[in-house]
C-alpha positions, 0 to 999 in steps of 0.5 A: 651263571647262577649266584653260586657260580659267581661265589669265589673262595675267600682270600686268606686273612692277614693273621696267621691261622691257629691250625693249617691242614695241608693235603690231608687225606684218609684211606681205608685200604683201597677206599679213600674217604677224604682227599687232599683237604687244604684248610685254615682254621682261625682263632675268634672265628666260627668255621662251618663244615657242611656236606652230605652224609659220606662227604667226609665231615666226621672223618675230617673232625676225627683226624683233627682231634686225634681219633684217626691218623691221616694217610697223608698230609700234615696238620700244623698247630700255631705254625708247628707241625703236630701228630696226635696219636690219641684224642687225649694228646689232641685235648692236651693241645687244646682241642675238644670234640663234641661228638655227634654220637652220645658217648657217656657212661649210662651207669654213672651220674652227670657229675661223674661223667663230667669229671671222669678222668679229670676229677678235682681233688683237695688234699689228695681226696676227691672233692665232690662238693667242688665238682657238683658246684662246677657241674651245676654252673656249667649245666645252668649255662647250657639251660640243662635242667638235669641235676649233677646227681642224676643217673645219665641212663635216666635222662632224655636224649636232649639232656644227655647231649647237653651233658656231653657238651658241658663235659667238652666245655668244662676246660678251656680250649683253643679249638672246639669242634661241634659235630651235629650238636643240636640234632636232639635239642629243642628250639630254646636249647638250640638258641642257648647253645648257639649263644654259647658258641658265639661266646667261645668265638668272642673269647678268641676260641676257634670253632669248627661247626658241623650241622645239617641245619643250614639255618644254623650255619647261616646264623653262626658261621663266618666262613663255610667249607663245603665237602662233597664225596670226600673232596673239598669243594671250596671255602666261602665267606658266609655273607656271600652264600644263602641256604639255597647256595649251600644246598646247591654246592652240597647236592646240586639242587635247589633247597626249594626242591626239598619237599614234595608238593602238598596234597591238601587236607584230606576229606576221607574217612579217618584210618586212625581215631584216638579218643581221650588218651592219657599218659600219667605225667605226660599227656592228658586226654588227647584225641586226634584223627589221622586220614589217608591222603595227608601228612599229619604233623605233631609239633610242640616243644620237647617235653610237651608229650608228643612222643609219650602220646604214641608210646602210650598208644602202643603200650610202651608207657602206662596209659588210659584211653577212651577208645582207639579205632582203625578203619572204624573198628575199635581195637585194643592195643597193649603192646607194639605187637598189638599195634602191628596187628591193628595196622600201626607201624611206629618208627622211634626217634631213637633209631640207634638205641631202640630201632636197630640192632647196631651190631647185627647185620642188615638183613636180620635188622630188616626182617626181625619184626616180620619173621612170622609173616615171612617164615612159614617153616621152623627155620629161617630161609637165608635166601628169602632174607637176602631177597628181602634185603636186595629189595629194600636196598633198591626200593629205599636207596640204602647205600652200602658198600657191602650188604654184610655190614652191621647196621651201626656201620651205616650213615644216619640217613641210611639207618633211617631208610633201613628202619623205614624199610623194616616197618614197611615190611609189615604193610601198616595202614598208619605209619607214625614217624618220630623225628624222621630226619634227625641228624640226616643230611639234605640229600637223604632228607629229600628222599625220606620226604619222597618216601613219606609222600609215596606212602600217602599217595598209596592210601596210608595215613602218616603221622610225623613228630618233628622238632624242626619247624621247617620240616613240619611246615614244608611237609605236613598238610595238617599240624596239631600242636601240643603244649604241657601234655595237651593238644592245644591247636590245629593248623591246616592249609594256608594257616600253617606257618612257623610263627603260628606253630611257635606261638601255639607251642609256647603258650600264646596260641589258640587253644582247642576245646577242653580235653584237647580234642582236635578233629 
């Protein structure tokens, strides 16, 4: 009998719960997405909800917060049965939801977003000074460097998420629900947020916490509830389960099986060589090589210049470069199209904002960048388009109930698979993947890693930019670390450890030669 088999759900505590869910279910037509969930949520406790994408976690949160109504079952708040017809009704009852998706008004400032619909007034006039003061305090608590007067559209993704969290925490609540709150945050920002979450618990607030990052769950949770395929597997005392147990409960396999076997440092000639690339304000004379047969990782804190380096390479930002060579031949790249022609494929970190057309069907999303290669006639052949989608769905295990869905209707993991299939239609020699598994569950992570491994074994070069240390250490054969716009360290083989990468990224690690050249 395994350790997880021996775990038993915790017994009910003596004190009455803040909220009780009984037989809570949700169906859309004939499809049941959540079935018979019985759960109690207690004040002064962090209760984690885990499960793969599609397990029903977000549906459960939306039911609790009034975004959708249950098909059957009841919700009791402080022993009284309640029905929330709208999210506003739930918020008035003391329930706040920090959404996984960033739901801010891009055209408004930070302070306007924080107080939208709940503006402070004095003598019947909007009190801008008070709102800016409160906004500054709340942002500082979260370690957010944005100014209250900044336009949200000008903020990076991580800062937007912190603004969204600040809005949710602006008022006092009895229950705060966090749905993947750290997916886009740096390590230091995550640490600050986890401290905020613990502070809520210590003040007697009930916290529901959803995360695919099992190390966060292990560090935070008092109890853990596991969902699988819309059904509740059980609720467990957090002290009784390890990360390996959690993974086994969620997907039926060991956490150690997440990463493919490492290939070792490649000795082959480089496919991609970059010499002295600078992006004004972000990157200073960075040089690197990527070889077939290995995964090259790029680590460092957000703001170190990792994403900007490759956006500069592909013409997405103004840049200056000494030379770029692909397969030993010098190339000039002024746009993403030039990069494609040179054999470089790029998967953006912002798959929703820049990678996919969320309101467009799957097939057009898949073939959009490869139209000139697919269609030799002045019109699109829908039969060929359908054939390519059938192939991609099968090859990349894109799980869809209908191939007529819009891209925005897919889970995060399946969106990433679609984006990967889209890039691979171009048959690139070099694949650059920025944050490959952000917001993706364990099962889909394992598949993405297997796809990357297959690319490498097919002779391509793969560069992975990731803010998840475990991912870099588990996946990469060689890691470059950036700090303040320069490549400052390289690790390979047994040198690769989380401690070494963190030390290099935060100013204490070994530095490269002048100019940031790492070979």
